[in-house]
N, C-alpha and C positions, 0 to 999 in steps of 0.2 A: 793287211795294213799297205803291203807294198804298192796295190791297186790304189789303191783310194790317194796315194801319195803320187805317184806318177801318173792319175787325172787331174789331180790339179796343176801341176806343173804341164802337162798334156795340153790343159786346158789355155794355160799362159801364154804358150808359145805358140798354139795356132792362132788364137786371135790377136797376138800380136804381129804376126805374120798377115793380115789381111789389111793393118793400117799402114798406109803409105806415108813416108814424112809430110808431104805437102798436106795432106787430109787435116793433119792437128798446128800447119802454119809450121815447120820444120823445114830447113834449108836441105836440097835433097843431095846436094855437094857436087863432088865433081871425081870423074873414076866411075866405075861399073861396083855399085853394093853388092855383096855377096850373101846377103841376107836380104827376104822379101820381108816387104813390111819396113818393121819400125828394128831397128838395134836396141837389143838389150838393155845399153843405157840410155839412150830416147827414151826408152817406155819409164827406166828407172826415174830419169829427171823428169818425164811431165809429170809421174806421181808422187815426185818429194820424196822417194826412199831409194837406197844405194844401190848402185847395182851389184855388191857381193851380195847383199840382200834378196834380191830380186835373184839370182842367180843360182841364192839355194832355196828358193822357192819354186822354180823350176826344176831345179833337180829333184826336188822331195827331199831336200836335209831339213827345211825348214815347213813346219807344219802346224804352226801356229800362229798363222798373222791375225794381226786386230782387226777389228770391224773398219777403223780409220783408214789403214793402209786398202783394205778388200775396197772397201768403198774411192779411195783415192785411183788404184788401179781399173775400178769397174771407168770412172770419168776417161780415165786415158784412154780405156781401151774403145770406149763409145760403146760400151756394153746396154742393150735396151733393158726393161725390165725385166723381161723373162731369163735372159742370160747373166746379169745382174743375181738376182734370186739362186740362179744356178750354181755359180758361183759362192753364195754363202752355202749350200749344200755339200760342195765339195771340199770347202775349205771346214765345215764342222768334221763331215766323214774324216776328215785328213788328221782332223785335233782327235777323234776318236770320241766326239762331243755328243753322235746318236751313236744308239746301240746296234749294231751289225745283225743282218739275219743270219740265221746260221745257216750254213754252208753245206750242202749236199751234192753229190752227184747223179741223184735218182733224179729222174723223169718228173714235170711236175705231176700231183694228183690231185690237182684241183678237178673237181666235179661242177656240173651244170645241173642245179637243181631241176625237177618236174617242171613248175612254171614256165620256166625260160625255155625249158624245149618244147611246152606246149604255143609257146610265143613264136617262136622260131616256124612252128607248121602254121600259126593261125597269118603271120607277117605274108604269107606267099601270096600271089609269084615274086613278092617283092625280096631280093636278095637281102640274106642278113647271117652273121655268123660270130661265136661268140669268141674272143680271142685274151689270150691272157699278159704278165708284162713285157715278155719278150714277142708275141704277136705269134705263139703258137696257136692253131685254129683248135679250141677246143670240142666246139661243134659247131654246125653249118645247117641252113636248109640247105635241099639240093639246089635252088636257082644261087646260091651263093658260090658253090663248089662249080657249077656252069661257069660262073661270071670271071672264075679265074680259069681263063682257057685252061687245058693242057693241066692242069693242077689232078682230076682225079687219075691220071699215069702215074703218077708220083705214091709210093708206099705212104698210109697214113700220118705215120710216125717224121715225114719230113716236111707235113704240113704246115707251113707256118709262112707268113704273108711278107714276110723280109726277106728270105732264104729266096722264094718266088721272084721277086722285084728282081734280084740280082742275078740269078742261076737260075731260069725255064729260058729258055727258045723263045717262050712266048710271050717275056713280057715286057721286052722293048716295044712291042707292034701293037698288044694291047694297053697301053697310057702313051695317049698323044704326046703330054708333056709327060714323058719319063723322068727328064732331070728335076723339075719340081716335083715329082713324087718321091724320088731317090733322095732331095734334101731334106724334105718336110719327115720322111719317114726314119731318116737317121736322126733328125734333130728332135724326134719321139724320144726314139732310145736312148739319147744322149741324158734326156731328161728324166728318165723314167729310172737311168743307172744311180741318180745324187737320190732316190727317195729312199730312205732306211728300210722299207719294207722290201727293196728287191731282192728277189733271187738271184743274184749277181752272178753265183757259179754259171749258172745255164747260161746268163746274159754274156759273161765272157767266154762260153765254148762257142756259142752261136757266132760272136765277133769274132776268133780265132779262127774256125771255119770257114767264114765268107771273104776275113782280109786272104784269106791265103788262095782260094778259088774263083775270087773275083777283083780285077787290078780296080775296076769301078767302084765297088764297095771300099777299098783300102784310100780310095781317092778322097769318093763325100765323107767318110767316117772322120778324115783328116781333118775337114774342114773346121769342124766341130761346132754347128749351129744347133742352135737350141731353142725348144720351144716347145709348150706343152700342146695336147692332140686339140685340135679346133677342124668343125664342123665345113666342111669345104666340096664343092663341088667339083666332079672327076669326070674328064669325058674320055671314051674308051673305045676305040676299034675295036669290034669284038668281033671275031669270027663267026658266028651265028648270028647275033643280034645285028653287025654292022657298026655303025658311030653311033655312040649314045652318050650324054650328060646326065647323070646321076648324083643328088647329092648326099653326100656319105655323114651320115646324123651318130655321133658315137656318144654311149651311155655307160657310165659305170654303172659296174654291177655289184661291187663286193671291196673291200679295203684291199681285199689281196690282189686289184690289179683285173681282174677281171672285168673286159668291158664288152658293151653290143654295140655293132656295127651294122645299120643299116643302112642299103644303099636303094633309096630314091627318087623314082623319076616325076616330074610335074604334072599331075595330076591331067587327063586329058590328051596329054601330049603324044608325039611318033616316039617319044623316049620311051613311054608307058605303053604302048604297042608293042615296040621292039621288046621289053622285057618278059613278055608271054612266052618268047623264042626261048627262050632260059629252061623253061618249065621241062618236067620230065616227058608228058603228054608228046612236045613240040618238038621235041629231040630223043624222042623214042629210038626211031631210025638207027641215030649214031651210038644212041646209048647204050644200046643193047648188046654191043661188041666185047671185048678183051674185058671182064670184069665181071659182070651183070650177072652172068651163070655161079660166079662163087660167092655174091652178094645177097646176106640172107633178110636186107632189108624191104622193107616196101617202098616204092618208087616213090612217095612222098616225105619219109622219116628222117627227121633232122640225122646227120650223121657226126659223127666225133673219130676221133684219130685212137680212140679204146676199141672202136669197134673190129680193128687191125690184131689179131694174131703175131703177137712180134716174136 
């Protein structure tokens, strides 16, 4: 309950900080403003609520705002449709209007169905992987592992695309537009946390880990961007394949949040040719160093974190 209350308050504070007084027709006044964005009393006036009430909302002491109050605050904060819907979801959680998912500290037990593993194989040499709600890599074909350069050097229990993006030393060089990738990735995670079926214990463990290990994660997380996953092109500067642009298609596989990410190149393009450099045959000279002698998989089999002995 404390988590959901604080999430609702954190959302209001973060989005308030992003609105300048002049954006909403208010005078900036004279002197130095100690508060980034709107002051609390300014937002309260715009939304037609008392400053005391807004303070209670931001501090988590008021957990049952009406739809009218939520809509007024959404208008004052200039929320788009995705962020407005997210505000409703956070309010429902804070008011316990949605059944919480049972909390557990155990790792994800989600398994990939054999037909999905076959699909990963059939998609080759197109990189494809299965992720869960917090972006743990549940299964992947070999090209997908190679696409995230250096990922194979991590223990498979740490294979998570969010962790990779913010902690792995290769990530900044790999993603040409790293900042936009970071913002969209955490916007997706914020949205996932509002899902009543989310495994919030595992999600918050990841958030706390990365907040402590990456200042960039903490900075981007505090922005509180929110929008669902979309299929978008990504440009990578890959150490093996060179500069490639791929279209990331995201397909939901189950109600529990498993999704299939497929990274496609334009047919007949130089990018499609470059993808072949990620295949095990093309990479055999480099791939058969550390770890391959202990790997019981055939070079083409899909891999998953469960394959490691933990």
